[in-house]
N, C-alpha and C positions, 0 to 999 in steps of 0.2 A: 842516501846523504840528507835529503830534508829532512825525514824522519828523526836520524841523529841529530840533527842540529835542531830539534825541538824536545830533545830529550825523551823520546819513547821510548818504554823499556824494549830493551832489542836482545832479551835471553836465548838460549838455547831453546826453549819452547813455547818463544813468543815472537811474534812479529808481526809491524804495524802494515797497514796497505796502503796504499794511495792511488790516484787519478789526476793525471793531466788534464787540465781542464783550458780554453779558452781567455778566461779571467776569473777576478774572484766572484762574480755575479752566478755564473755556471756553477762554480765550487761551493756555493751558498744552497744554490738548488740542490744538490746532490747531498751536500751534509745533511740539509733540513729533510729531505725527502726519505734519508733514513733514519733521522732521529722518529719521525711520524711512522714508519713502517715497524720500527723495533718497538715503539710505545703501543701502538696497536695490536700488535702479536702478543705483548706481554697481558693487555687489557681483555683479549679474546681468552687466554689461558684462565684470568680470572674470573671470566662472565660477568663483565663487568661492559657499560657503555662504551664505544670508541669511536663514535662518531663527533664530537666536539673538541678537536685539539687545540691547542693553544700554545702559543712560543712568548717571552717575556722579551721585550730587549730595551734600551733605551729613545730618547725619540730624537737621539743625535744618531741613530743609524742611516738617517735622509738628511739632504738640505732640503728645506721647506722653504715655499714663497707663501707670502702673507695673503697673496690676491690672485688669483688665476689672470693673467692676461699675455697678449702677442709680444712676441721680441722685436725690440725697437728696430726701426730703421738704423743703419750705420749712414753717416752722410758725411764723405771725407770728398774735399775739394767743392764741398756744396750738392753732391750727387747722392742720389740715394741708392743705396745697396741690396742683396736680398735681405729680405724678412727672414731670419733662421739663423741659428747659433752657428758660429763659425766651427767647423769642426775639422777642417783641413788646412794647414800650411796655406796661406792665402799672398800675395802681393799688394799689396796697397798704394796707391800716390796719396801721401799726405802732403796736404797744402798746394799739390799739383807739381811739385818740385823733388820731395824724396822721396823713394823707393824703399820701403822696407820690406820685410819679411815678417809676419804673425802667424806665431807659433802656440796653439791650442791642443792641449791633450784631454782626452776622455770626453768624446765628444758630447754627452748630455750635461747639463747642467746639476741635474737632480739626481743623486744617487738612490734609486729607488727600489735596489734589488730585494732587500727584505720583505717590503712590501708587495713586491712581483710573488715573490715565495708564497706570501700567507696570501694573496688571491688565487693565485693560479692553482696551489695544493690545498685550498680550503680548509685554512688552519686560522684562527683566531689571533690576532697582533695586538699582545697587550706591549702599549709602552710606557717608559716610565720619564714623567715630563723633568726639563732641566729646572733650574731656578739660577735666579740673578747670582754670577760669580761661579755657581759650579755648571760646566757644561758636559758633564758626560753622565753616565748611567750611577744612581746611588745604589749600589748593593744591599743596602738594608731596604729599600721602597722595591726593588728588584723582589727580593725574596719573598715581599708580601704579597705580592702579585699570586707566587708559585700556587696552584692548585694542583688535583690529582689530575686535570687533564694537560698538562704543562709537560711538552716533549721534549723541552731542555730551555736554559736561558744562553742568551747568546749577547756575549761581551766582546769588547772592542778595543783590540790593541793600535789606539793611532786612530782618534776620533775624526771624521772627516772636517769639522768644524774649527776644533783649535790642536789638532795633532795630539792630543793628549792621551794617557795610557789608562784605561780603565784600573780599578782595581781587582785583577780579576782572583788573587791569592784572597782577598776578603769575602768576596762574592762565594769562593769553595768552601771557606770554612763556615759562613752563614749558612749553607744552601746544605752539609755535610748534616748540621745540627738539625735542619728542620727535616731533614730526610729520616734522621733517628726518631723524630719525633711520631714522625706522621707514619712510617714504612715505604713512602715514595722512594722511586729510584732516580729523582730528577737530574740530568747531566746538565754538561755545562759545552759551550760550543764559542772558540775563540775566533772572532774576523780578525785576522790577524795580515789584513789584506796590504796595509803601509806598515806597518810595526813589525812584522814576521821577520824581514832582513833586517831590521835594524837593533833590536833589544838583543839577541843573541849575541851582536859584535861588540854592543859599547854599553849594554848593560846585563852583562849576563851573570848577574847575582838577582836579578829580577825573576822572579817566580811567578810565570803567568801560562807555563806551556804544560807538556805531560808529565812535569813533575807532583803537578797537583792531579789528584787521582778522580775528580768529577769531569776534567777536562776528555773529553772522549774523540774529540775531533776539532782541528786546525784548516782555517785557508789562509793561501797566502798569493799574493801577487809576484809574478817575476816579472812584471813588466812594470812595475814601480821600481821597488829599490833593489830586485834580485838583478835590476843592472838587464835585461833583456828587451828588444823592441816588442812593441805591443801585441798582445795576443795570446798570454800564456799566464795561466793561474795553475796551482795546486791544492787539492784536498788532502789531508794525511789522518787516518782515523789509529787510534791509539790501537788496536788490534782486531784480527779478522772477525773477532765476537760481534767488535760494533757497528760493523756492514753487513745487515741481513742477506743471507745467499741469494732471495730469490731475487733480487734486485740486479744481481750478476749474469750476464749473457755470456755464455762459453761457444763460440765460432772454432772451426777448425779447418776451414776453406783455404788457408796459407800454409797448411802442412803440421799445424800443431795445435795444441789447445791455447786460445786466447780468449783470457775474460776480458770482458767492457763492460763499465758503468759510465755512461754519458750521457749528455742530452742534445749534442752537437754530435753530428756526424763524421763524415770525408773532411779531413785537414790536415793540414803538412805537417811535418815533422821537425820543420827549421827551428822552431821558436824551443823546443824540447832538445834539440840540440846543442842550442846557442847556451840555453839554461846550464847544461853539463860543462860546455865547454868555461862559463863564466867560473864556475864553481871550481873546475880543476885547476883554472889557469890562475885565479886570483887565490883561492885558499880562505882560511881562516884571515890570515894578516892581512890579505888585499882587500877583502869586503871591511873589516875594520878600519883600514887606513880611508878605504872611502867615505863610509860613514862618519866617521871622525873630522874629514875635511866638512863634509857638509853640516856638520853640528858646528863646528866653527865658523863657518861661512854664517848660517843662521845665527849666530851670536853677534857678531859685525853686523847683519842687519837689523837685529833686533836693537842694539845700542845704539847705531846711528838715528833710528828712528824716536828712541826715548829722547835722545840728546836734543830733539826740534822742540821737547816739552808740548808737543800738541796731542800724543796719544798714550791710553793705555794698551799695554799689551796683556792680550786673554789668552795666550798659547803658554805653555810651561815648556823651559828646557829641557825636561826629560819626557821625551815622546819621540813624534816625529820632527826632523828637521824642519818647520815651517816657522811663520810667524804670522799670527793673528793680532790684529789691533783693531782699535776703537779710537774714534773721535774723543777728545775731553770736552769740548765746547762744540754744539751745534746750532748755536747762533745763529751764523752766517751761511753753512754749507754743511751739506752732510757727505758720507763716504762714497752714496752713488755719483756726486759730483766729482770725487776725487778718484774714481775708478774711472769717469768718461775723459778728464783731461789726460789722466797718464796715457789713454790709448796715442794722443799725439806723438807721444816719445817712443811708440813702439811696444810699451808696457799692456798686456792682458791680466790686469790685477783683479779679480774678481770681488765684488760687495754683496753681501747676504745678510738675510735676518735670521737671528738662532730659532730654534723652534718653539712649541709651550713647552714652560711657562717662562721663555727668556727671549719672546719675540718681539721686543720693544729694544735689544741689543742689534745692532748694526755692524757688521764686521767685515773689514778687508785682508786679505789673506794672501800671501806668498809662501810657496811651496818651493824648498832649496832643491834641488837635485845633483848630481853628482857633476853637471856641466856648468851649473851655476857658480862662478867664481869669486873671489872677495874684490875685484874687479866689477864687476854687475852688481856685488850687493850693493857696493858705495856708490855706484852710477845711478842706480834707482833710488838710494836716499838722496842724492842731488836731485833727481828729477821731481821727486817728490817734493822737496822744499820748493823747487819751482813752480809747482802748481799752488802750493799753500799761499806762496807770495802772489800768484795771479787770482786767486779766488779771494785772497784778502784784500785785493783791489780792487776788487767788484763792489756796485752799490750793493748795500746789505737787501736781507729779503724785503719787500714791500707788503708788508703785515698788515698796514692798514687798506690794503686793497684786496685783500679777501676778509670777506665778511665773517665775525666768530658766532653767526646766528644765521638759522636757516625758518624760512616763513613757509608753513606748511599750513593747508585748510583742511578741518575737519569740523564736520557738520554745519557747514557753511562760516565759521568761526578762523579766525587768522591765528595761527599758534605759533609763536617763537620759542625756537629750541635751539641749545647751542650745540655746535659741531664737536664732533669727537677730536681729540688731539690728531688722532691719525687722520681725519679730512682734512684738519685744517693744515696739517704738515705737508700733505698730496697736494692742494692747493697752491701753496707759496711754493713748493719743488717744480709746480708744473708754470709757474711763471716765471722763476727762476731762470730754468730751461730754455723757456722760450726766447729769454733775451740774450744768455751765452750763444743759441745757436743764430739769432739774427747778426751778433757781433761777429761770429765765427763768419758766416757766409759774404758778410761785408769783406773781411780780411782775404778769404780766399777771390773774391772777385776783384779786388785791387792787383791780386798778386797774379792771378791770372791774364790781367791786360801787360804784365810787363816779360812774360816769357812766351816761349814758343818750342815745343818738342817736334824735330823732324825727325821722322824715322824712315829708314830705306831696307829695304832685306834683299838677298840676294839667294836665288834656289835654282839650280840647274841653270838654263839657259836663258830664264827670263829674268828680267829685272822689276820688284815692284816697288814703285814709289809712292808714300803716303806723306799727305802735307802738301808745301809749297815747293819749287823747283828747288835742286841742289843748289848749293854756293859753288860757285866756280872754284873756288881751290879749294874745296873739299873731295876726297877720294875713298869710296866705301869698299871695305875689304871684301874682295870676293869670295865669300864661305856663305855654305849651305845654312839655313835655317832651323835650328832644332828644336826649340820649346816655344810653346805658348806663352806670350805675354801681354801685358797690358800696357797700353800706349796713351796719352793723352793728345790727340791731333788738333792741330791748330788752337790748342787753347782752352777748348772748350768743350770739344767731343771726347767720350770714353769708349772706346770700343777694345773687342779683345781679338787680337791676332793670331790665327791658329795655320801654321804653315810648318811643315816638319822638316828632317835630315838638314839639323845645322845651326849654328848660336846665331844669335843678330846683333847689331849695335843700336843704343839709343844715343844721339847724340843733342845734347842740350844747348842753343846757339841764343846768342843774344840778339835781338833785333832792335835798330835803330835807324829810324827814316830809310826803311826799306834795303840797308845795306847789312849784307850778313857777315859777322866777327866770329872766325873759328877759335874757341877759347883753347883747343888741344893743339898740342904741340903735334907739329908734321912726324 
């Protein structure tokens, strides 16, 4: 079904092959391994060296970090949380009053599967650097890097950075011409992790798939826009000849021959069944409606951000439905400050720098999924405007407090050298963050003095009372406790309550001169 969606040649004498994986990372490993083995076999037949394979990609295949540094401590209500990226839904007490649920997907912040492939399977990675205003791989520059040791050129249908589709057709045409001139047989792999379930439905005329002769394999993630929960990806080869037979294992202990080609071993089949169900249930029209709705909501968000007059949009409308945007004016604050303050409203909007040679550009990105409604898009724009207003009201960066020179001693002499723009920027940002954190801690402390959360849970025949004694008028539901929850006890102690077998209730009560007032109706 997926091979047909990608226009694989499926005649009587032709048959595409594919493998289900746990995601596009494994799919890329398998596709790259097939390219490497096929290249090695051809070089052996020609009697040529086969010990220096390379692969050509754009620098946008992964999200870069300008420097290696530990994850920041998240402080909510003045308390430090774990120094790690948030990978699972967590409950956080924001301002010690409001409980929100934070959702983050794809736990690591850095998408490094192509670099992993190159390192694990000993393949040189040749990257085409980006440039200002052009944040995808340039086909002309990519073809220039191709040599006789290139196992394939990897194009991306939906860049991680700004959602843009790379020009696979242009790459194919240039590579066909170079192969004719050199006698090489350099193929193309399309990393369609994000765009593979988008382009066929809303951009059917776009030629990026097996309609192009040099495209030999395509990977796609079912848990992105395939509308399946996490843990499923696919890699499809144009024909059986494109997957070397020696990589396939055959087993028969289940009663019949079963070919297998995978890096992961035992795994459940629920995601495969879910993908099949979605394809059958929704069909072509259903998927097209979902993707068109995502695109429409993306346009709503994009236009809302443009109306603020504060941002430049760096994403493209024809691509993955996401909005990547950058500030026009960085005089008073930057994208990282906006990202930090949006967390107070429950939004996790990543801010990151572009890869070389566009690392001076910082971007905020919002990915539109099928459950991201127009209402949420409008709410996000409103929250962004609130953050901008708050940042505008803060004092300007204290540039005068950060010296633009550095005194160093060389051979007993003091040498005055100017700091780089990046060093000055980091120093200013550190001072600004310190100011914001001090103000936030003060606000939280004032709020904590006003409220008190009293929690009581009931499990089996034992009553557990946490905090102050019960108000005389309050009756607690006699129900078992089911989930682990976070609670603020006596307004200053954060702990985690682990009790099983039932739900529990949190009552927020106002405290005035030691008299409890129940704000909830009986």
